[in-house]
LUMDOMAR-965068 format. One record per atom (N, C-alpha, C): residue number from 1; x, y negated, z. Coordinates in steps of 0.1 Angstrom, whole numbers. Atoms other than C-alpha are relative to their C-alpha. Last residue first. Layout:
<babas>
NUM | X | Y | Z
...
</babas>
This chain:
<babas>
295 | 2 | -11 | 9
295 | 19 | 286 | 165
295 | 13 | 7 | -4
294 | 8 | -11 | -7
294 | 26 | 265 | 195
294 | -2 | 12 | -9
293 | -9 | -6 | -9
293 | 53 | 245 | 176
293 | -7 | 11 | 8
292 | -9 | -8 | 8
292 | 29 | 238 | 147
292 | 10 | 8 | 10
291 | 7 | -11 | 4
291 | 3 | 226 | 172
291 | 9 | 10 | -8
290 | 2 | -8 | -11
290 | 28 | 203 | 189
290 | -8 | 13 | -4
289 | -12 | -6 | -4
289 | 39 | 189 | 156
289 | -1 | 10 | 11
288 | -2 | -10 | 11
288 | 3 | 182 | 145
288 | 13 | 8 | 3
287 | 10 | -11 | -2
287 | -4 | 165 | 178
287 | 2 | 11 | -10
286 | -5 | -9 | -11
286 | 28 | 145 | 174
286 | -9 | 11 | 3
285 | -12 | -6 | 4
285 | 17 | 132 | 140
285 | 5 | 9 | 11
284 | 4 | -10 | 10
284 | -19 | 125 | 150
284 | 13 | 8 | -4
283 | 7 | -11 | -7
283 | -8 | 107 | 182
283 | -3 | 11 | -10
282 | -9 | -7 | -8
282 | 17 | 86 | 163
282 | -6 | 12 | 7
281 | -9 | -8 | 9
281 | -8 | 78 | 137
281 | 10 | 7 | 7
280 | 8 | -11 | 5
280 | -33 | 67 | 164
280 | 8 | 9 | -9
279 | 2 | -9 | -11
279 | -7 | 45 | 181
279 | -8 | 13 | -4
278 | -13 | -7 | -2
278 | 3 | 30 | 148
278 | -1 | 10 | 11
277 | -2 | -10 | 10
277 | -34 | 23 | 140
277 | 14 | 7 | 1
276 | 10 | -11 | -3
276 | -39 | 5 | 173
276 | 2 | 12 | -10
275 | -4 | -7 | -12
275 | -7 | -15 | 170
275 | -10 | 12 | 3
274 | -12 | -7 | 2
274 | -14 | -25 | 134
274 | 4 | 8 | 12
273 | 4 | -12 | 8
273 | -50 | -34 | 141
273 | 13 | 8 | -2
272 | 8 | -9 | -8
272 | -38 | -57 | 169
272 | -4 | 13 | -7
271 | -9 | -6 | -10
271 | -11 | -73 | 148
271 | -7 | 11 | 9
270 | -8 | -10 | 7
270 | -35 | -78 | 119
270 | 10 | 7 | 10
269 | 8 | -12 | 4
269 | -60 | -94 | 142
269 | 8 | 10 | -7
268 | 3 | -8 | -12
268 | -34 | -117 | 158
268 | -8 | 12 | -3
267 | -13 | -6 | -5
267 | -21 | -129 | 124
267 | -3 | 9 | 12
266 | -3 | -11 | 9
266 | -56 | -135 | 111
266 | 12 | 8 | 4
265 | 10 | -10 | -2
265 | -65 | -156 | 141
265 | 3 | 12 | -9
264 | -3 | -6 | -13
264 | -32 | -175 | 139
264 | -10 | 11 | 3
263 | -12 | -8 | 1
263 | -36 | -182 | 102
263 | 3 | 7 | 13
262 | 3 | -12 | 8
262 | -72 | -192 | 107
262 | 12 | 8 | -1
261 | 8 | -9 | -9
261 | -62 | -216 | 136
261 | -4 | 13 | -8
260 | -10 | -6 | -10
260 | -34 | -231 | 114
260 | -8 | 9 | 9
259 | -8 | -9 | 7
259 | -59 | -237 | 85
259 | 10 | 7 | 10
258 | 8 | -11 | 3
258 | -84 | -253 | 109
258 | 8 | 11 | -7
257 | 1 | -7 | -13
257 | -57 | -276 | 122
257 | -8 | 12 | -2
256 | -12 | -9 | -1
256 | -49 | -284 | 85
256 | 0 | 7 | 14
255 | 4 | -12 | -7
255 | -84 | -297 | 80
255 | 12 | 10 | 3
254 | -1 | 3 | -14
254 | -77 | -333 | 69
254 | -4 | 12 | 9
253 | 13 | -2 | -7
253 | -91 | -327 | 35
253 | 1 | -2 | 15
252 | 8 | 12 | -3
252 | -62 | -342 | 16
252 | -13 | 2 | 7
251 | -7 | 12 | -3
251 | -48 | -310 | 1
251 | -10 | -12 | 2
250 | 0 | 9 | 11
250 | -69 | -279 | 3
250 | 7 | -13 | 4
249 | -13 | 3 | 4
249 | -58 | -255 | 31
249 | 1 | -10 | -12
248 | -7 | 7 | -10
248 | -91 | -255 | 50
248 | 14 | -5 | -5
247 | 6 | 14 | -2
247 | -112 | -246 | 20
247 | 9 | -8 | 10
246 | -2 | 8 | 13
246 | -88 | -217 | 10
246 | -6 | -14 | 2
245 | -14 | 5 | 0
245 | -87 | -205 | 46
245 | 3 | -9 | -12
244 | -1 | 11 | -10
244 | -125 | -203 | 48
244 | 14 | -6 | 0
243 | 7 | 11 | 6
243 | -125 | -182 | 16
243 | 1 | -13 | 9
242 | -8 | 6 | 11
242 | -98 | -160 | 30
242 | -7 | -12 | -6
241 | -8 | 11 | -6
241 | -118 | -154 | 62
241 | 9 | -7 | -11
240 | -9 | -3 | -10
240 | -144 | -134 | 43
240 | 8 | -12 | 5
239 | 5 | 0 | -14
239 | -160 | -140 | 10
239 | 11 | 3 | 10
238 | 5 | -13 | -4
238 | -149 | -129 | -25
238 | -4 | 0 | 14
237 | 15 | 1 | -2
237 | -146 | -165 | -39
237 | -6 | 13 | 5
236 | 7 | 0 | 13
236 | -111 | -162 | -54
236 | -15 | 0 | 1
235 | -4 | 12 | 8
235 | -93 | -172 | -23
235 | -6 | -1 | -13
234 | 9 | 12 | -3
234 | -113 | -147 | -3
234 | 4 | -12 | -7
233 | 11 | 1 | 9
233 | -94 | -120 | -22
233 | -10 | -11 | 3
232 | -5 | 6 | 12
232 | -63 | -127 | -1
232 | -12 | -2 | -10
231 | -3 | 14 | -3
231 | -81 | -119 | 31
231 | 4 | -8 | -12
230 | 13 | 6 | 0
230 | -95 | -87 | 16
230 | 1 | -15 | 4
229 | 6 | 2 | 13
229 | -60 | -77 | 6
229 | -13 | -7 | 0
228 | -8 | 10 | 6
228 | -45 | -83 | 41
228 | -6 | -3 | -14
227 | 3 | 12 | -7
227 | -72 | -62 | 56
227 | 7 | -12 | -6
226 | 13 | 5 | 5
226 | -67 | -36 | 29
226 | -5 | -13 | 7
225 | -3 | 7 | 12
225 | -30 | -32 | 39
225 | -13 | -6 | -6
224 | -7 | 12 | -3
224 | -40 | -24 | 75
224 | 3 | -8 | -13
223 | 9 | 9 | -6
223 | -66 | 1 | 63
223 | 7 | -13 | 3
222 | 6 | 8 | 11
222 | -40 | 17 | 40
222 | -10 | -10 | 5
221 | -9 | 9 | 5
221 | -20 | 26 | 71
221 | -6 | -8 | -12
220 | -2 | 11 | -10
220 | -50 | 41 | 87
220 | 10 | -10 | -5
219 | 12 | 9 | 1
219 | -58 | 61 | 56
219 | 1 | -12 | 10
218 | -1 | 9 | 12
218 | -22 | 74 | 54
218 | -12 | -9 | -1
217 | -11 | 9 | -2
217 | -24 | 87 | 90
217 | 1 | -10 | -12
216 | 4 | 11 | -9
216 | -59 | 101 | 85
216 | 11 | -10 | 2
215 | 10 | 8 | 6
215 | -48 | 121 | 55
215 | -4 | -12 | 8
214 | -7 | 9 | 10
214 | -17 | 133 | 72
214 | -10 | -9 | -7
213 | -8 | 10 | -8
213 | -38 | 146 | 102
213 | 8 | -10 | -10
212 | 8 | 10 | -6
212 | -63 | 162 | 78
212 | 8 | -10 | 8
211 | -5 | 13 | 4
211 | -38 | 181 | 57
211 | -7 | -12 | 7
210 | -15 | 1 | 0
210 | -40 | 216 | 72
210 | 4 | -15 | -2
209 | -5 | -1 | -14
209 | -77 | 215 | 82
209 | 15 | -2 | 1
208 | 3 | 12 | -8
208 | -85 | 201 | 47
208 | 5 | 2 | 14
207 | -10 | 11 | 3
207 | -68 | 230 | 28
207 | -2 | -12 | 10
206 | -14 | -5 | 2
206 | -85 | 264 | 37
206 | 11 | -11 | -1
205 | -4 | -9 | -11
205 | -119 | 255 | 52
205 | 15 | 4 | -1
204 | 4 | 5 | -13
204 | -129 | 224 | 32
204 | 5 | 9 | 12
203 | -6 | 13 | -3
203 | -110 | 233 | 1
203 | -3 | -4 | 14
202 | -15 | -3 | 0
202 | -119 | 270 | -1
202 | 7 | -13 | 4
201 | -3 | -7 | -12
201 | -155 | 262 | 8
201 | 15 | 2 | 2
200 | 2 | 9 | -11
200 | -158 | 236 | -19
200 | 4 | 6 | 13
199 | -12 | 9 | 0
199 | -142 | 260 | -44
199 | -2 | -10 | 11
198 | 0 | 10 | 11
198 | -167 | 287 | -35
198 | 12 | -9 | 1
197 | 3 | 14 | -4
197 | -158 | 316 | -12
197 | 0 | -9 | -12
196 | 10 | 6 | 8
196 | -159 | 351 | -27
196 | -4 | -14 | 4
195 | 13 | -3 | -5
195 | -140 | 371 | -2
195 | -12 | -7 | -6
194 | 2 | -15 | 1
194 | -108 | 371 | -22
194 | -13 | 4 | 6
193 | 4 | -3 | 14
193 | -111 | 333 | -27
193 | -3 | 15 | -1
192 | 14 | 4 | 1
192 | -111 | 327 | 11
192 | -5 | 4 | -14
191 | 9 | -9 | -8
191 | -79 | 347 | 14
191 | -15 | -3 | -1
190 | 0 | -13 | 6
190 | -62 | 329 | -15
190 | -9 | 10 | 8
189 | 8 | 1 | 12
189 | -72 | 296 | -1
189 | -1 | 13 | -7
188 | 15 | 1 | -4
188 | -59 | 305 | 34
188 | -9 | -1 | -12
187 | 5 | -13 | -4
187 | -26 | 316 | 17
187 | -14 | 0 | 5
186 | 11 | -6 | 8
186 | -22 | 285 | -3
186 | -5 | 13 | 5
185 | -1 | -15 | 3
185 | -1 | 267 | 23
185 | -12 | 4 | -8
184 | 9 | -9 | -7
184 | -1 | 229 | 20
184 | 2 | 14 | -4
183 | -8 | -6 | -11
183 | 30 | 210 | 8
183 | -9 | 9 | 8
182 | -10 | -9 | 6
182 | 14 | 202 | -26
182 | 8 | 7 | 11
181 | 6 | -13 | 4
181 | -17 | 188 | -8
181 | 11 | 10 | -5
180 | 3 | -8 | -12
180 | 4 | 161 | 9
180 | -6 | 14 | -3
179 | -13 | -5 | -5
179 | 17 | 149 | -24
179 | -1 | 8 | 12
178 | -4 | -11 | 9
178 | -19 | 148 | -37
178 | 14 | 5 | 4
177 | 6 | -13 | -4
177 | -29 | 128 | -7
177 | 4 | 11 | -9
176 | -6 | -5 | -12
176 | -3 | 101 | -14
176 | -6 | 13 | 4
175 | -14 | -4 | 2
175 | -13 | 97 | -50
175 | 6 | 6 | 12
174 | 0 | -12 | 8
174 | -50 | 97 | -42
174 | 14 | 5 | -3
173 | 2 | -11 | -9
173 | -44 | 71 | -15
173 | 0 | 13 | -7
172 | -11 | 0 | -9
172 | -31 | 46 | -40
172 | 0 | 12 | 10
171 | -12 | -3 | 7
171 | -55 | 53 | -68
171 | 12 | 2 | 9
170 | 2 | -13 | 5
170 | -86 | 55 | -46
170 | 13 | 4 | -7
169 | -3 | -9 | -11
169 | -74 | 24 | -27
169 | -1 | 15 | -5
168 | -14 | -1 | -1
168 | -74 | 3 | -59
168 | 4 | 11 | 11
167 | -5 | -5 | 13
167 | -110 | 10 | -66
167 | 15 | 2 | 1
166 | 2 | -15 | 0
166 | -119 | 6 | -29
166 | 5 | 6 | -12
165 | -10 | -6 | -9
165 | -102 | -29 | -29
165 | -2 | 15 | 1
164 | -13 | 2 | 5
164 | -122 | -40 | -59
164 | 11 | 7 | 8
163 | -1 | -9 | 11
163 | -155 | -26 | -47
163 | 14 | 0 | -6
162 | 0 | -14 | -5
162 | -151 | -42 | -13
162 | 2 | 10 | -12
161 | -13 | -2 | -7
161 | -141 | -76 | -28
161 | 0 | 15 | 4
160 | -11 | -1 | 10
160 | -170 | -75 | -53
160 | 13 | 3 | 6
159 | 1 | -13 | 8
159 | -194 | -67 | -24
159 | 10 | 1 | -11
158 | -8 | -11 | -4
158 | -181 | -94 | -1
158 | -1 | 12 | -8
157 | 5 | -7 | -12
157 | -195 | -124 | -19
157 | 9 | 12 | 3
156 | -9 | 0 | -12
156 | -193 | -142 | -52
156 | -6 | 7 | 11
155 | 0 | 12 | -8
155 | -213 | -133 | -83
155 | 9 | 2 | 12
154 | 9 | -1 | -12
154 | -220 | -98 | -96
154 | -2 | -13 | 8
153 | 12 | -8 | 3
153 | -206 | -100 | -132
153 | -10 | -1 | 12
152 | 6 | 5 | 12
152 | -180 | -128 | -130
152 | -14 | 7 | -3
151 | 6 | 12 | -4
151 | -173 | -118 | -94
151 | -7 | -7 | -12
150 | 12 | -3 | -7
150 | -167 | -83 | -106
150 | -7 | -13 | 4
149 | 9 | -5 | 10
149 | -141 | -94 | -132
149 | -14 | 3 | 7
148 | 4 | 11 | 10
148 | -123 | -116 | -107
148 | -11 | 5 | -10
147 | 10 | 9 | -7
147 | -124 | -88 | -81
147 | -4 | -11 | -9
146 | 13 | -7 | -1
146 | -108 | -63 | -105
146 | -11 | -9 | 7
145 | 5 | -1 | 14
145 | -80 | -87 | -113
145 | -14 | 6 | 0
144 | 5 | 13 | 4
144 | -75 | -95 | -76
144 | -6 | -1 | -14
143 | 14 | 3 | -6
143 | -73 | -59 | -66
143 | -6 | -13 | -5
142 | 0 | 7 | -13
142 | -43 | -53 | -89
142 | -15 | -3 | 4
141 | 7 | 12 | 1
141 | -46 | -27 | -117
141 | -1 | -7 | 13
140 | -8 | 10 | 7
140 | -18 | -1 | -115
140 | -7 | -14 | -1
139 | -11 | 5 | -9
139 | -33 | 21 | -88
139 | 7 | -12 | -6
138 | 7 | 7 | -11
138 | -66 | 26 | -107
138 | 10 | -6 | 9
137 | 6 | 13 | 5
137 | -46 | 33 | -139
137 | -6 | -7 | 12
136 | -11 | 10 | 4
136 | -23 | 58 | -122
136 | -6 | -13 | -4
135 | -5 | 6 | -12
135 | -53 | 75 | -105
135 | 11 | -10 | -3
134 | 11 | 9 | -5
134 | -69 | 80 | -139
134 | 5 | -7 | 13
133 | -1 | 12 | 8
133 | -36 | 94 | -153
133 | -11 | -10 | 5
132 | -12 | 7 | -3
132 | -35 | 119 | -125
132 | 2 | -13 | -7
131 | 2 | 6 | -14
131 | -71 | 129 | -129
131 | 13 | -8 | 4
130 | 10 | 11 | 2
130 | -65 | 135 | -167
130 | -2 | -7 | 14
129 | -6 | 12 | 5
129 | -32 | 154 | -161
129 | -10 | -12 | -1
128 | -10 | 6 | -9
128 | -50 | 178 | -138
128 | 6 | -12 | -5
127 | 3 | 14 | -2
127 | -80 | 184 | -161
127 | 10 | -7 | 9
126 | -3 | 8 | 12
126 | -67 | 217 | -175
126 | -2 | -15 | 1
125 | -15 | 3 | 2
125 | -65 | 231 | -140
125 | 3 | -8 | -13
124 | -2 | -2 | 14
124 | -103 | 227 | -135
124 | 15 | -3 | -3
123 | 11 | -8 | 5
123 | -112 | 232 | -99
123 | 2 | 3 | -15
122 | 10 | 7 | 9
122 | -78 | 220 | -89
122 | -11 | 9 | -4
121 | 12 | 3 | -8
121 | -61 | 237 | -59
121 | -11 | -6 | -9
120 | 4 | -11 | -9
120 | -31 | 256 | -74
120 | -13 | -3 | 8
119 | -1 | -13 | 5
119 | -17 | 224 | -90
119 | -3 | 11 | 10
118 | -11 | -8 | -6
118 | -30 | 193 | -74
118 | 0 | 14 | -6
117 | -12 | 3 | 7
117 | -50 | 166 | -94
117 | 12 | 9 | 5
116 | 1 | -3 | 15
116 | -85 | 178 | -86
116 | 13 | -2 | -8
115 | 2 | -14 | 1
115 | -76 | 179 | -49
115 | -1 | 5 | -15
114 | -13 | -6 | -3
114 | -62 | 144 | -51
114 | -1 | 15 | -1
113 | -9 | 1 | 11
113 | -93 | 131 | -69
113 | 13 | 7 | 2
112 | 4 | -8 | 12
112 | -116 | 145 | -43
112 | 9 | 0 | -12
111 | -1 | -14 | -3
111 | -96 | 132 | -14
111 | -4 | 9 | -11
110 | -14 | -4 | 1
110 | -92 | 98 | -31
110 | 2 | 15 | 4
109 | -3 | -3 | 14
109 | -129 | 95 | -35
109 | 14 | 5 | -2
108 | 9 | -11 | 4
108 | -135 | 98 | 2
108 | 3 | 4 | -14
107 | -6 | -12 | -6
107 | -104 | 76 | 10
107 | -9 | 12 | -4
106 | -11 | -4 | 8
106 | -117 | 48 | -13
106 | 6 | 13 | 4
105 | 5 | -4 | 13
105 | -151 | 47 | 4
105 | 12 | 5 | -9
104 | 8 | -13 | -2
104 | -136 | 47 | 39
104 | -5 | 5 | -14
103 | -9 | -11 | -3
103 | -109 | 21 | 29
103 | -8 | 13 | 2
102 | -7 | -3 | 12
102 | -134 | -2 | 11
102 | 10 | 12 | 3
101 | 9 | -6 | 10
101 | -158 | -1 | 40
101 | 8 | 5 | -12
100 | 4 | -13 | -6
100 | -131 | -8 | 66
100 | -8 | 7 | -10
99 | -11 | -9 | 0
99 | -115 | -36 | 45
99 | -4 | 14 | 5
98 | -3 | -3 | 14
98 | -148 | -53 | 39
98 | 11 | 10 | -1
97 | 10 | -9 | 5
97 | -157 | -49 | 75
97 | 2 | 3 | -14
96 | -3 | -14 | -5
96 | -124 | -64 | 86
96 | -10 | 10 | -5
95 | -12 | -5 | 7
95 | -130 | -94 | 63
95 | 4 | 14 | 5
94 | 4 | -4 | 14
94 | -166 | -98 | 76
94 | 12 | 5 | -7
93 | 7 | -13 | -1
93 | -152 | -97 | 112
93 | -5 | 4 | -14
92 | -10 | -10 | -2
92 | -128 | -125 | 103
92 | -6 | 14 | 1
91 | -6 | -2 | 13
91 | -156 | -146 | 88
91 | 11 | 11 | 1
90 | 8 | -8 | 9
90 | -176 | -141 | 120
90 | 6 | 3 | -14
89 | 1 | -14 | -4
89 | -146 | -152 | 141
89 | -9 | 8 | -9
88 | -5 | -9 | 11
88 | -141 | -184 | 122
88 | 0 | 15 | 3
87 | 7 | 3 | 13
87 | -163 | -206 | 144
87 | 4 | 10 | -11
86 | 14 | -5 | -1
86 | -153 | -190 | 177
86 | -6 | -3 | -14
85 | 0 | -14 | -1
85 | -116 | -194 | 168
85 | -14 | 6 | 0
84 | -2 | -5 | 13
84 | -121 | -230 | 157
84 | 0 | 16 | 0
83 | 12 | 2 | 8
83 | -137 | -239 | 190
83 | 2 | 6 | -14
82 | 10 | -9 | -4
82 | -107 | -224 | 208
82 | -13 | -1 | -7
81 | -2 | -14 | 5
81 | -84 | -243 | 185
81 | -10 | 10 | 6
80 | 11 | -4 | 8
80 | -98 | -278 | 192
80 | 1 | 15 | -4
79 | 12 | -1 | -8
79 | -75 | -286 | 221
79 | -12 | 6 | -8
78 | 0 | -13 | -7
78 | -45 | -279 | 199
78 | -12 | 2 | 8
77 | 14 | -4 | -2
77 | -54 | -309 | 177
77 | -1 | 14 | 7
76 | 7 | 12 | -5
76 | -21 | -329 | 175
76 | -15 | 4 | 4
75 | -5 | 3 | -13
75 | -1 | -297 | 171
75 | -7 | -12 | 7
74 | 5 | -11 | -9
74 | -23 | -286 | 142
74 | 5 | -3 | 14
73 | 14 | 3 | -2
73 | -16 | -319 | 123
73 | -6 | 10 | 10
72 | 2 | 13 | -6
72 | 21 | -315 | 126
72 | -14 | -3 | 4
71 | -3 | -2 | -14
71 | 20 | -278 | 119
71 | -1 | -13 | 7
70 | 10 | -8 | -6
70 | 1 | -284 | 86
70 | 3 | 2 | 15
69 | 12 | 8 | -2
69 | 23 | -313 | 76
69 | -11 | 8 | 7
68 | -3 | 10 | -10
68 | 55 | -294 | 82
68 | -13 | -8 | 3
67 | 0 | -6 | -13
67 | 42 | -264 | 63
67 | 2 | -10 | 11
66 | 14 | -4 | -3
66 | 33 | -287 | 33
66 | 0 | 7 | 14
65 | 9 | 12 | -3
65 | 66 | -306 | 33
65 | -14 | 5 | 4
64 | 6 | 0 | -14
64 | 88 | -275 | 37
64 | -10 | -11 | 3
63 | 5 | -13 | -3
63 | 96 | -269 | 0
63 | -7 | 1 | 13
62 | 13 | 2 | -6
62 | 99 | -306 | -8
62 | -6 | 13 | 4
61 | -2 | 7 | -12
61 | 137 | -304 | -14
61 | -13 | -2 | 7
60 | -5 | -8 | -10
60 | 131 | -277 | -40
60 | 1 | -7 | 14
59 | 10 | 0 | -11
59 | 109 | -299 | -62
59 | 5 | 9 | 12
58 | 4 | 13 | -4
58 | 136 | -310 | -86
58 | -10 | 0 | 12
57 | -11 | 7 | -7
57 | 153 | -276 | -86
57 | -4 | -14 | 4
56 | -4 | -7 | -12
56 | 121 | -257 | -94
56 | 10 | -8 | 8
55 | 5 | 6 | -12
55 | 106 | -282 | -118
55 | 5 | 7 | 13
54 | -11 | 3 | -9
54 | 128 | -273 | -147
54 | -4 | -6 | 13
53 | -7 | 13 | 4
53 | 99 | -276 | -171
53 | 11 | -4 | 10
52 | 4 | 10 | -10
52 | 81 | -248 | -152
52 | 6 | -14 | -3
51 | 14 | 1 | 2
51 | 85 | -225 | -183
51 | -6 | -11 | 10
50 | 2 | 7 | 12
50 | 122 | -233 | -181
50 | -15 | -1 | -3
49 | -4 | 14 | -2
49 | 124 | -223 | -145
49 | -3 | -9 | -12
48 | 10 | 6 | -9
48 | 105 | -191 | -150
48 | 3 | -15 | 2
47 | 13 | 2 | 8
47 | 127 | -182 | -180
47 | -11 | -7 | 8
46 | -2 | 10 | 10
46 | 159 | -189 | -160
46 | -12 | -2 | -8
45 | 0 | 13 | -7
45 | 147 | -169 | -130
45 | 1 | -12 | -10
44 | 14 | 3 | -5
44 | 138 | -140 | -152
44 | -1 | -13 | 7
43 | 9 | 3 | 11
43 | 171 | -141 | -170
43 | -14 | -3 | 4
42 | -4 | 13 | 5
42 | 191 | -143 | -138
42 | -9 | -4 | -11
41 | 4 | 10 | -10
41 | 171 | -114 | -122
41 | 4 | -14 | -5
40 | 14 | 1 | 0
40 | 174 | -93 | -153
40 | -5 | -11 | 9
39 | 4 | 7 | 12
39 | 211 | -99 | -155
39 | -15 | -2 | -2
38 | -4 | 14 | -2
38 | 216 | -91 | -118
38 | -4 | -7 | -13
37 | 9 | 6 | -9
37 | 196 | -58 | -123
37 | 3 | -15 | 2
36 | 13 | 2 | 7
36 | 215 | -49 | -154
36 | -10 | -7 | 9
35 | -1 | 11 | 9
35 | 248 | -55 | -136
35 | -13 | -3 | -8
34 | -1 | 13 | -7
34 | 237 | -34 | -107
34 | 1 | -12 | -9
33 | 14 | 3 | -5
33 | 226 | -6 | -130
33 | 0 | -13 | 8
32 | 9 | 5 | 12
32 | 259 | -7 | -149
32 | -14 | -3 | 5
31 | -4 | 14 | 5
31 | 279 | -6 | -117
31 | -8 | -5 | -11
30 | 5 | 10 | -11
30 | 258 | 23 | -103
30 | 4 | -14 | -4
29 | 14 | 1 | 2
29 | 264 | 43 | -136
29 | -6 | -11 | 10
28 | 3 | 7 | 12
28 | 301 | 37 | -134
28 | -14 | -3 | -2
27 | -3 | 14 | -2
27 | 303 | 47 | -98
27 | -3 | -8 | -12
26 | 11 | 6 | -9
26 | 284 | 79 | -106
26 | 3 | -14 | 3
25 | 12 | 3 | 8
25 | 307 | 86 | -135
25 | -11 | -6 | 8
24 | -3 | 12 | 8
24 | 338 | 81 | -113
24 | -12 | -3 | -9
23 | 0 | 12 | -8
23 | 324 | 105 | -87
23 | 2 | -13 | -8
22 | 14 | 3 | -3
22 | 317 | 131 | -113
22 | -2 | -12 | 8
21 | 6 | 5 | 12
21 | 352 | 129 | -126
21 | -15 | -4 | 2
20 | -5 | 14 | 2
20 | 366 | 132 | -91
20 | -6 | -6 | -13
19 | 6 | 8 | -10
19 | 345 | 163 | -85
19 | 4 | -15 | -2
18 | 14 | 1 | 4
18 | 355 | 179 | -118
18 | -7 | -9 | 10
17 | 0 | 9 | 12
17 | 392 | 172 | -110
17 | -15 | -2 | -4
16 | -3 | 14 | -5
16 | 388 | 187 | -75
16 | -1 | -10 | -12
15 | 12 | 5 | -8
15 | 370 | 218 | -89
15 | 3 | -14 | 4
14 | 11 | 3 | 10
14 | 397 | 222 | -116
14 | -12 | -5 | 7
13 | -3 | 12 | 7
13 | 425 | 219 | -90
13 | -11 | -4 | -9
12 | 2 | 11 | -10
12 | 409 | 246 | -68
12 | 2 | -14 | -6
11 | 15 | 2 | -2
11 | 406 | 269 | -98
11 | -3 | -11 | 9
10 | 5 | 7 | 12
10 | 443 | 264 | -106
10 | -15 | -3 | 0
9 | -4 | 13 | 0
9 | 452 | 273 | -71
9 | -5 | -8 | -12
8 | 8 | 7 | -10
8 | 431 | 304 | -72
8 | 4 | -15 | 1
7 | 14 | 2 | 5
7 | 447 | 314 | -105
7 | -9 | -7 | 10
6 | 1 | 12 | 9
6 | 482 | 307 | -92
6 | -14 | -2 | -6
5 | -4 | -4 | 13
5 | 477 | 331 | -62
5 | -1 | -12 | -10
4 | 11 | 1 | 9
4 | 477 | 317 | -27
4 | 4 | 3 | -14
3 | 2 | 13 | 6
3 | 506 | 330 | -7
3 | -12 | 0 | -9
2 | -5 | 2 | 14
2 | 503 | 362 | 13
2 | -3 | -14 | -5
1 | 11 | 6 | 8
1 | 498 | 361 | 51
1 | 6 | -2 | -14
</babas>
């Protein structure tokens, strides 16, 4: 075996030196990012504490006072919990209905927006940046801001909550759906286009059958999130179980047992929905993998 030539040895040393230099640069960048993150956290905490007149540290020892009072009163009235469950069940159903209607409406518009924002699938390629920016705006505005504006116009109730959650859902699901669309095969679309199929036919027959399992999986996950969002919007007068929770949690009303019952009811419903949707998502995912393996 002949010895390694000087040129090959020099090349190996150059590669090693370049790799070490790259590693040092990466460590330096990571250190800088961590330092910036820590500085921003400290500055943000300092600003928040100063705006609160230094009340964070003086009130820190009372952090658990409210939860302790709620649990203490709830433990004394455990016998009344079944009656509370029956009383607040309609409000919980209203909350789930708000989330379901918002998810369904938002998913329908998200499918359209995602197709219009995907290269190779859009009906108007020049409008792709427009639809993407629209989804960015819809995703960036919090549901509670939209709900407050709609409550001012439409009044309190479940309709403003449904519209607000659906508006945000379009932006969130539209982003996820567009990423799924980018991984879809364009061969069926090209075949349908060659025989004169319309854009709707190309999308419904060539793309949607490929991406439907992922669409449903993301929609189910979004449904879980929207249940929590609809409960939160109840605090601003948008109806549902959140409104009942707001009334029960008010200081000095003596309804902490009701608040605890609502918390428990909401927790159990979210757990049940999470388990059902997780099972459905798992079946959809494995079903798709089985189909791909068969093909």
